[in-house]
C-alpha positions, 0 to 999 in steps of 0.5 A: 318948888322950894321947901320952908321950915317956919319956926314962932317962938317966944324969947325973954326980951333981956336974952336977945344977944343970946338968941342972936348969938345961938341962931348964928351957930345953928344957922350956920349948920343949916347952910352946911346942910343944903338951906339956902337961907335962914331968916331970923325976925325979932318981933316989933309990932306983934300985936294980942289978939282976941281969938289968935295970935303970934303972942297967944300961941306961943303962951308969950310972958310979959318980959319975952318978945315973939321971934319969927324965922324961917330956913329956905330949902331947894326941895323936901328932900334936901329938907328932910337929910340936911335938918337930920344931919344939922340935928345930929351935929355938936354943934347944934346939940351945943348950941344951948337953946333951952338956955335962951328960949323955951322950946316946948312952947315953938310952934314950927313946921314945913311947908311946900312953896305953892307961889313965889314972886 
């Protein structure tokens, strides 16, 4: 089955275009390194929770928007090798994500697909 890397991050709302440009550059590298696809989603209906929520998880500030994204890989082995190659790629290192969002507040993880309809 396929493998998915998921990410949630808070991005300054005023930096939406900068985030999109960075994502296009970095996501192209993931595709070159074996990803089947990459999806970037700008928060539109992301409510605050009382116990947990996306905004709470990334410590979203009033002037930020939650971004939810994922990378689809054919399998874990392809992901492991592809992610290693992508992270070493000069284009990813030069993309300047630190200028666009606070990576310390990013939530990420890898997931085995157990059902896909």
